[in-house]
N, C-alpha and C positions, 0 to 999 in steps of 0.2 A: 394363359399358362401353356407352356410347352410340355412336349410329352416326356421330358428328362424327369423321371421320377417323380409322377404328378402326386403319389401320396404323401412325398416328402416335401414339395412344394405347397401342397394344400395344408400343411400341419405345421406352421413355423411357429417357434416359440419366442415369445417377448425376450429381446435383447438386443445388443450390439447389431448382429448381421442380420436380424429381422428389421430393424430400422434402418440399415444401409440398403436394404432390398426395397423396402417400402420408398425410401427416397429415390432410389435408380429407377424404379417404375413410375413414381410420381412426374419425374422429369423426362421420361422418355429415354433412359439411358441404358445400354446393356450393362450386365455385371456378370461376375465369374459365378458360373453355377456351382461351384464348391461352397458358396455361402448360403445355398439352400441346405447343404448338409451341416455346415456349422449351426445354422439356425433352427435346424429340425432337433438337433440334440446338443444344446450350449455347454451344457455341464462336461461333455466328453472333449471340448475343444482346447481346455487349459494346458493338457499336456502337449498336444501338436502346436501350440500357438508359441509355448516356453522352447521346444525343439526348434520350430523353424526360426524364431529369433535369434536361438543360439548359434545355429548353423549360419544364418544369413548375416548376422551381426560380426563375423569373425573379420579379424583384418584380411584385406585383400590386397593383391598385387597390382590391381588397377584402381583407377578412382572410381567413386561413386556414380559420377556423370559417364564414364565409358561403360560401367556396367550396365547402367540404366539403357544406353544406345545400343549395347549387344542384346539385351532383353526385349527390346521394344523395337518390333520391325516397323518400318514406315508404313503409316495406313494405306498407302496406295499400292504396297507390295503383296503379292497373292504369298500365302504360306506354301511352303514346298509341298509337292505332292509326294505322299508316302507310297511305296509299295503295295502291291494289292494281294500279294500272296508270299508265302513264307520262303518258296524257292528263290524269289527275287531277293528276299531279305538276307538268306545264308549267302547268296552270291556276292555280297557286299565286302 
């Protein structure tokens, strides 16, 4: 278990996200840590899920494949470094 919200990670409720987390851990795969929050209070996710699907399923100006390529950087590519202070951000 990571140090990311250990109380949340230790108290997952049965449901879709708890099952996904268990499968990922069993297979040694990484998973999005927001799944822990979804599994911690599954009854609160219905609204977020509907909102997300409503926004993400809107007609797009680019193809699904192109959008996926934009959203998924190559695995050998390092993510960009973020500025370490607010002054650097405000100068952008």
